[in-house]
C-alpha positions as CSV (number, residue, x, y, z in Angstrom):
1,M,-16.9,-57.8,7.6
2,E,-16.9,-56.5,11.3
3,N,-14.8,-58.3,14.0
4,K,-17.6,-58.1,16.8
5,P,-14.9,-58.5,19.9
6,T,-13.1,-55.6,18.4
7,R,-16.2,-53.3,17.8
8,E,-17.3,-54.1,21.4
9,K,-13.8,-53.3,22.7
10,L,-13.8,-50.1,20.9
11,L,-17.3,-49.1,22.1
12,R,-16.3,-49.8,25.9
13,E,-13.4,-47.7,25.4
14,F,-15.5,-44.6,23.9
15,A,-18.5,-45.6,26.3
16,P,-17.3,-42.9,29.0
17,Q,-17.1,-40.2,26.4
18,I,-20.3,-40.9,24.9
19,E,-22.3,-41.7,28.3
20,R,-21.3,-38.3,30.4
21,I,-19.4,-35.3,30.1
22,S,-16.7,-35.0,32.7
23,A,-16.0,-31.6,35.0
24,S,-13.4,-30.6,32.6
25,S,-15.5,-30.9,29.5
26,V,-18.2,-28.8,31.2
27,L,-15.7,-25.9,31.8
28,W,-14.3,-26.0,28.3
29,I,-18.1,-25.9,26.8
30,L,-18.9,-23.2,29.1
31,F,-15.8,-21.4,28.2
32,L,-16.7,-21.9,24.3
33,L,-20.0,-20.6,25.1
34,G,-18.7,-17.5,26.8
35,V,-16.7,-16.6,23.8
36,I,-19.5,-17.3,21.7
37,G,-21.7,-15.1,23.9
38,I,-19.1,-12.2,23.4
39,G,-19.3,-12.7,19.9
40,V,-23.3,-12.5,20.0
41,Y,-23.0,-9.1,22.0
42,A,-20.5,-8.0,19.2
43,F,-23.0,-9.0,16.2
44,V,-25.9,-7.1,18.1
45,T,-23.7,-4.0,18.3
46,Q,-22.9,-4.3,14.6
47,V,-26.7,-4.6,13.8
48,T,-27.7,-1.8,15.9
49,E,-25.1,0.7,15.1
50,G,-24.1,-0.1,11.6
51,H,-20.9,-1.0,10.2
52,E,-19.2,1.7,11.4
53,V,-18.2,0.0,14.3
54,T,-15.9,-2.2,11.9
55,G,-12.8,-1.0,10.1
56,M,-14.4,-1.7,6.9
57,R,-14.9,1.5,4.8
58,D,-15.3,2.9,1.1
59,N,-12.0,1.3,0.1
60,V,-11.5,-1.8,2.2
61,V,-15.3,-3.1,1.8
62,W,-14.0,-6.4,2.7
63,G,-12.2,-7.1,6.0
64,I,-11.3,-10.4,8.3
65,Y,-14.9,-11.5,7.8
66,I,-14.2,-12.2,4.1
67,V,-10.8,-13.8,5.2
68,N,-12.8,-16.0,7.8
69,F,-15.0,-17.1,5.1
70,I,-12.5,-17.9,2.4
71,F,-10.4,-19.8,5.4
72,F,-13.4,-21.8,6.8
73,M,-14.7,-22.5,3.5
74,G,-11.4,-23.8,2.5
75,M,-10.8,-25.9,5.6
76,S,-14.2,-27.5,4.7
77,Y,-13.1,-28.5,1.1
78,A,-10.1,-30.0,2.5
79,G,-11.9,-32.0,4.9
80,A,-14.2,-33.3,2.0
81,I,-11.3,-34.0,-0.3
82,I,-9.2,-35.7,2.4
83,S,-12.1,-37.7,4.0
84,G,-13.3,-38.5,0.2
85,A,-9.9,-39.7,-1.0
86,L,-9.1,-41.6,2.0
87,H,-12.4,-43.4,1.6
88,L,-12.0,-44.4,-1.7
89,F,-8.4,-45.5,-1.4
90,R,-9.2,-47.7,1.4
91,T,-5.7,-47.7,3.1
92,E,-5.8,-49.1,6.2
93,W,-4.2,-46.1,8.2
94,R,-6.9,-44.1,7.1
95,K,-9.7,-45.6,9.5
96,P,-8.9,-43.9,13.0
97,I,-8.6,-40.4,11.1
98,I,-11.0,-40.3,8.7
99,R,-14.2,-39.1,10.9
100,M,-12.0,-36.3,12.1
101,A,-12.0,-35.0,8.5
102,E,-15.6,-35.6,7.6
103,Y,-16.5,-33.6,10.9
104,L,-14.0,-30.9,9.4
105,A,-15.9,-30.7,6.2
106,I,-19.2,-30.4,7.6
107,I,-18.6,-28.1,10.8
108,S,-16.5,-25.6,8.8
109,L,-19.1,-25.5,5.8
110,L,-21.6,-24.4,8.3
111,I,-19.5,-21.9,9.9
112,G,-18.0,-20.3,7.1
113,P,-21.1,-18.7,5.3
114,G,-21.9,-17.0,8.5
115,Y,-19.1,-14.5,8.0
116,I,-20.7,-13.4,4.5
117,L,-23.7,-12.6,6.4
118,L,-21.8,-10.3,8.7
119,C,-20.5,-8.1,5.7
120,I,-24.1,-7.5,4.6
121,G,-25.6,-4.1,5.6
122,R,-29.2,-5.1,5.3
123,L,-29.7,-8.5,6.3
124,D,-33.4,-8.0,5.9
125,R,-32.6,-8.0,2.1
126,L,-30.9,-11.4,2.0
127,P,-34.1,-13.1,0.6
128,F,-33.8,-11.0,-2.3
129,L,-30.8,-13.0,-3.4
130,A,-32.9,-15.8,-4.1
131,V,-35.8,-13.9,-5.4
132,Y,-33.8,-11.6,-8.1
133,G,-30.7,-13.3,-8.1
134,R,-28.9,-13.2,-11.6
135,I,-27.7,-16.3,-13.0
136,Q,-24.9,-14.1,-14.5
137,S,-23.6,-13.2,-11.3
138,P,-20.4,-15.1,-9.7
139,I,-22.1,-14.5,-6.3
140,T,-25.0,-16.3,-7.0
141,W,-23.1,-19.4,-8.6
142,D,-21.2,-19.5,-5.0
143,V,-24.8,-19.5,-3.1
144,I,-25.9,-22.4,-5.4
145,A,-22.4,-24.0,-5.0
146,I,-22.1,-23.6,-1.4
147,S,-25.8,-24.9,-0.7
148,T,-25.2,-27.9,-2.7
149,D,-22.2,-28.5,-1.0
150,I,-23.9,-28.7,2.3
151,F,-26.3,-31.1,1.2
152,G,-23.6,-33.4,0.0
153,C,-21.4,-33.2,2.6
154,L,-24.3,-34.0,5.2
155,I,-25.2,-36.9,3.2
156,F,-21.8,-38.3,3.0
157,L,-21.3,-37.6,6.9
158,Y,-24.8,-39.2,7.8
159,L,-23.8,-42.3,5.7
160,S,-20.2,-42.8,6.9
161,M,-21.9,-42.7,10.5
162,L,-24.8,-44.9,9.7
163,R,-23.1,-48.1,10.7
164,D,-21.7,-46.5,14.2
165,I,-25.2,-45.0,15.0
166,A,-26.7,-48.6,14.7
167,N,-23.8,-50.1,16.8
168,L,-24.7,-47.5,19.6
169,R,-28.4,-48.4,19.2
170,D,-27.3,-51.9,19.5
171,F,-24.6,-51.9,22.3
172,S,-26.4,-53.0,25.6
173,E,-23.5,-52.0,28.1
174,L,-24.2,-48.2,26.8
175,K,-25.8,-46.5,29.8
176,L,-27.9,-43.7,28.1
177,P,-31.0,-41.8,28.6
178,K,-34.4,-43.4,26.7
179,W,-34.5,-40.4,24.3
180,R,-31.0,-40.9,23.1
181,K,-31.5,-44.8,22.6
182,K,-34.8,-43.6,20.5
183,L,-33.0,-40.9,18.4
184,Y,-30.0,-43.7,17.7
185,S,-33.0,-46.1,16.7
186,A,-34.6,-43.6,14.4
187,L,-31.5,-42.2,12.7
188,A,-30.1,-46.0,12.2
189,L,-33.2,-46.4,9.7
190,G,-33.6,-50.1,10.7
191,Y,-29.8,-50.9,9.8
192,T,-29.0,-54.4,10.9
193,G,-25.9,-54.8,8.9
194,T,-27.0,-57.7,6.6
195,P,-24.9,-58.5,3.3
196,E,-27.5,-56.5,1.1
197,Q,-27.9,-53.4,3.4
198,E,-23.8,-53.3,3.6
199,K,-23.3,-53.5,-0.3
200,R,-26.0,-50.7,-0.7
201,L,-24.6,-48.7,2.1
202,K,-20.7,-49.1,0.7
203,R,-22.1,-48.2,-2.8
204,A,-23.9,-45.2,-1.6
205,T,-20.9,-43.8,0.3
206,D,-18.5,-44.5,-2.5
207,I,-20.7,-42.5,-5.0
208,M,-21.0,-39.6,-2.3
209,A,-17.3,-39.8,-1.7
210,A,-16.5,-39.0,-5.2
211,M,-19.2,-36.4,-5.3
212,V,-17.9,-34.1,-2.3
213,I,-14.4,-34.2,-4.1
214,A,-15.7,-33.0,-7.2
215,I,-18.1,-30.7,-5.4
216,A,-15.5,-29.2,-3.4
217,I,-13.0,-28.5,-6.0
218,I,-15.9,-27.0,-8.2
219,V,-17.3,-24.7,-5.3
220,Y,-14.1,-23.6,-4.3
221,S,-12.8,-22.8,-7.8
222,V,-16.2,-20.8,-8.0
223,L,-15.1,-18.6,-4.8
224,A,-11.6,-17.9,-6.6
225,W,-13.5,-17.0,-10.0
226,I,-15.4,-14.2,-7.8
227,F,-12.0,-12.4,-7.2
228,S,-10.2,-13.3,-10.5
229,V,-13.1,-12.1,-12.5
230,T,-12.5,-8.6,-11.4
231,L,-10.1,-6.0,-12.7
232,Q,-8.6,-5.6,-9.2
233,P,-4.8,-5.8,-8.8
234,G,-3.9,-9.1,-7.3
235,W,-6.8,-10.8,-8.2
236,H,-7.0,-10.7,-11.6
237,S,-5.3,-14.0,-12.3
238,T,-6.1,-17.2,-14.4
239,I,-4.5,-19.5,-11.8
240,F,-6.6,-18.6,-8.9
241,G,-8.7,-21.4,-9.3
242,P,-6.2,-24.2,-8.5
243,Y,-4.3,-21.9,-6.4
244,F,-7.3,-21.5,-3.9
245,V,-8.1,-25.5,-4.1
246,I,-4.5,-26.3,-3.0
247,A,-4.2,-23.4,-0.4
248,A,-7.5,-24.8,0.9
249,V,-6.4,-28.5,1.0
250,Y,-2.9,-27.1,2.6
251,S,-4.6,-25.3,5.4
252,G,-7.2,-28.2,6.1
253,T,-4.3,-30.7,6.6
254,G,-2.9,-28.7,8.7
255,V,-6.0,-28.1,11.0
256,L,-6.4,-31.9,10.9
257,I,-3.2,-32.6,12.1
258,I,-4.0,-30.2,15.1
259,T,-7.2,-32.1,15.4
260,M,-5.6,-35.6,15.5
261,F,-3.1,-34.3,18.4
262,V,-5.8,-32.8,20.5
263,F,-8.4,-35.5,20.3
264,R,-5.3,-38.3,20.9
265,K,-4.5,-36.4,23.9
266,I,-8.0,-36.0,25.4
267,Y,-9.3,-39.5,24.6
268,R,-5.9,-41.2,25.0
269,L,-6.1,-42.5,21.6
270,E,-2.3,-43.3,21.2
271,E,-3.0,-46.9,20.6
272,Y,-5.1,-46.1,17.5
273,I,-3.4,-42.4,16.5
274,T,0.4,-43.3,16.1
275,R,3.4,-41.7,14.7
276,K,2.5,-43.0,11.4
277,H,-0.7,-41.2,11.1
278,F,1.2,-37.8,11.6
279,V,4.2,-38.9,9.1
280,A,1.5,-39.8,6.5
281,M,-0.2,-36.4,6.9
282,G,3.0,-34.6,7.1
283,V,4.0,-36.1,3.9
284,L,0.6,-34.7,2.3
285,M,1.3,-31.5,4.0
286,V,4.9,-31.3,2.2
287,V,3.4,-32.2,-1.0
288,L,0.8,-29.3,-0.8
289,A,3.7,-27.1,0.5
290,A,5.3,-27.5,-2.8
291,L,2.5,-26.9,-4.9
292,F,1.4,-23.9,-2.7
293,G,4.8,-22.4,-3.1
294,Y,5.0,-22.9,-6.8
295,F,1.6,-21.5,-7.2
296,T,2.5,-18.3,-5.0
297,F,5.8,-17.9,-6.7
298,S,4.1,-17.9,-10.3
299,D,1.5,-15.4,-9.2
300,Y,3.6,-12.8,-7.9
301,L,6.4,-13.2,-10.6
302,T,4.2,-12.5,-13.5
303,K,2.8,-9.7,-11.5
304,W,6.4,-8.3,-10.8
305,Y,7.7,-9.0,-14.6
306,G,4.7,-7.6,-16.2
307,S,5.4,-4.2,-14.5
308,E,1.7,-2.9,-14.8
309,K,1.3,0.2,-12.5
310,N,-1.6,-1.1,-10.3
311,D,0.7,-4.6,-9.8
312,E,3.6,-3.0,-9.1
313,N,1.9,-0.4,-6.8
314,L,0.5,-3.6,-4.7
315,I,3.7,-5.3,-4.5
316,K,5.4,-2.3,-3.2
317,I,2.3,-2.4,-0.4
318,L,3.4,-6.1,0.2
319,F,6.7,-5.2,0.7
320,S,6.6,-2.4,3.0
321,Q,3.5,-2.3,5.0
322,Y,2.9,-6.2,5.0
323,Y,6.5,-7.2,4.7
324,W,6.7,-9.8,7.7
325,P,3.3,-11.2,7.4
326,F,4.1,-11.7,3.7
327,I,7.3,-13.4,4.7
328,F,5.8,-15.5,7.4
329,S,2.6,-16.7,5.0
330,N,4.7,-17.3,1.8
331,Y,8.4,-18.3,3.1
332,I,8.0,-19.7,6.7
333,G,4.6,-21.4,5.7
334,V,6.0,-23.3,3.2
335,L,10.0,-24.0,4.1
336,V,9.0,-25.5,7.7
337,P,7.1,-28.6,6.6
338,L,9.4,-29.1,4.0
339,L,12.2,-29.1,6.7
340,V,10.1,-30.8,9.0
341,I,9.2,-34.0,7.1
342,G,12.1,-33.7,5.0
343,I,14.6,-34.6,7.5
344,P,13.9,-37.8,9.1
345,K,15.2,-36.9,12.7
346,L,12.6,-34.0,12.7
347,R,9.8,-36.2,11.8
348,T,8.2,-36.3,15.8
349,I,4.7,-35.9,16.7
350,N,5.4,-32.5,18.3
351,N,7.4,-31.0,15.4
352,I,4.6,-32.2,12.7
353,L,2.0,-30.5,15.2
354,I,4.3,-27.3,15.2
355,S,4.6,-27.2,11.4
356,A,0.8,-27.5,11.1
357,I,0.2,-24.6,13.7
358,I,2.7,-22.5,11.5
359,V,0.8,-23.7,8.2
360,V,-2.6,-22.6,9.6
361,I,-1.3,-19.3,10.7
362,A,0.3,-18.8,7.6
363,L,-2.7,-19.6,5.3
364,W,-4.9,-17.2,7.1
365,L,-2.3,-14.6,6.8
366,N,-2.2,-15.6,3.0
367,R,-6.1,-15.1,2.9
368,Y,-5.8,-11.9,4.6
369,L,-3.1,-10.6,2.3
370,I,-5.0,-11.7,-0.7
371,V,-8.1,-9.6,0.6
372,V,-6.8,-6.5,2.0
373,P,-3.8,-4.9,0.5
374,T,-5.6,-5.3,-2.9
375,L,-8.7,-3.3,-1.4
376,E,-6.0,-0.8,0.0
377,S,-4.8,-0.3,-3.8
378,P,-8.0,0.1,-5.5
379,Y,-8.3,-0.2,-9.5
380,L,-10.1,3.0,-9.2
381,P,-9.0,5.2,-6.3
382,I,-12.2,7.1,-4.2
383,Q,-11.9,10.8,-3.8
384,D,-11.7,10.9,-0.3
385,S,-8.0,9.6,0.4
386,R,-8.1,10.1,4.2
387,P,-5.9,7.1,6.2
388,A,-9.0,6.1,8.1
389,W,-11.0,5.9,4.9
390,A,-8.0,4.3,2.7
391,Y,-6.7,1.8,5.1
392,Y,-8.0,-1.1,7.4
393,N,-7.9,-1.8,11.0
394,P,-9.8,-4.3,12.3
395,T,-11.9,-3.3,15.8
396,W,-13.1,-5.5,18.6
397,V,-16.3,-6.3,17.2
398,E,-14.6,-8.3,14.1
399,Y,-12.2,-9.8,16.4
400,A,-15.0,-10.9,18.7
401,L,-17.0,-12.3,16.1
402,T,-13.8,-14.2,14.5
403,A,-13.0,-15.6,18.0
404,A,-16.8,-16.5,18.2
405,G,-16.3,-18.5,14.9
406,V,-13.3,-20.5,16.1
407,A,-15.3,-21.3,19.3
408,L,-18.1,-22.2,17.5
409,F,-15.9,-24.7,15.4
410,C,-14.4,-26.2,18.7
411,L,-17.9,-26.3,20.3
412,L,-19.4,-28.5,17.2
413,F,-16.4,-30.7,17.2
414,T,-16.7,-31.6,21.0
415,L,-20.6,-32.1,20.7
416,G,-20.0,-34.4,17.8
417,S,-17.6,-36.3,19.3
418,K,-19.9,-36.8,22.3
419,F,-22.8,-37.9,20.2
420,V,-21.0,-40.5,17.8
421,P,-17.2,-41.8,18.4
422,V,-14.5,-39.5,17.0
423,M,-13.4,-42.7,15.3
424,N,-15.0,-44.7,13.0
425,V,-15.6,-47.7,15.0
426,S,-17.0,-50.0,12.3
427,E,-14.3,-49.1,10.0
428,M,-11.7,-49.8,13.0
429,S,-13.3,-53.2,13.7
430,E,-13.3,-54.3,10.1
431,I,-11.3,-57.5,9.4
432,P,-8.7,-56.1,6.7
433,K,-8.5,-57.6,3.3
434,S,-5.3,-56.9,2.8
435,K,-2.1,-55.2,4.5
436,G,-2.0,-51.4,5.1
437,P,1.0,-49.3,3.4
438,F,3.1,-49.6,6.1
439,T,3.3,-51.2,9.8
440,E,3.4,-49.7,13.0
441,E,7.1,-49.8,13.2
442,E,7.5,-48.4,9.8
443,S,8.1,-44.9,8.9
444,L,8.1,-42.9,5.8
445,V,11.7,-42.1,4.6
């Protein structure tokens, strides 16, 4: 049951963000559009001049496009798993941050597959994948899985937003253009909050929450299998499925913490997003750091101890050409969260934010170390071994399109927060049935 005074109070607080766009927001949006514009120019350059404008060659046929694809898909699945789990467990502290996790899931999922298209030399042949795709191919599995995940996450996001859309439709104090009122009215689908509607909506949302968790695990496992079913050194591993899933949730937790901090500052949500939320997410990050460190150690230990020639060559490359990225991604990226959360005096919002930023950078580098060094030490070397063909150096085109993807992610998050409050107003205004896991004054120890 919703508490009407609380709901109206929250709607009044979010009204300025919903009704108008401030001058600073306009400048921010223009900046993001400028970065996206540079990315569009880079894309046109790549299409007209071919893949030779990138650093990809015969050996390294995948570069940071695939790294970005894996990273964005990982953030999406992390958002789906976190939002789905928080919804099903119904803990009180989840309410201010669950919508951010839902946004993270769908926005990342819409951007990630775009980087696959950038790797395709003949975009005109893309329909052939649907017409002539072979079900035996892991690539076909991935296309089916990602399409299913997009559909499922959109339904879950819509169901979780439905009550807030109806609240925006009915809130008379909100000064909006007629077209937006009509849009909210259409999207609300006649929802009025009757007990029967509430019952059906909660049941449907619970079902979709469970489904998106399952779909996320399955889809990211399929993505991992695309690598592990090959004989390439570094990829041929039986633990790649769970390793990818853990790494995905780990990186997504870091991004969610950064998102919480940004929106907390921009919209002045200190009253709702408090230290306890950062500590709770930090504890989750520590658990995932331990699991990620364990899987990383297991993967590299078995490769090193097995003494296979190709694996030995890969490890030599990692500890020579990629020494510092390897140390940062697999050591610093694991140890920093453990120290920050493990030592009570260090559990401040700023320290947790810094550790989250380190985790995000480390996990991007981890994806890079999975893709590029393996391709630089191929299972069957090509005849032409010139350094320009054997090694990978990203060009401005790839960097521009990477920046454009990040800018599009920020833009969609910004626009989403202007359309529907970034906090779930309906859940925030619900009368709690039981006390949450800890009070405002309590912290995790």
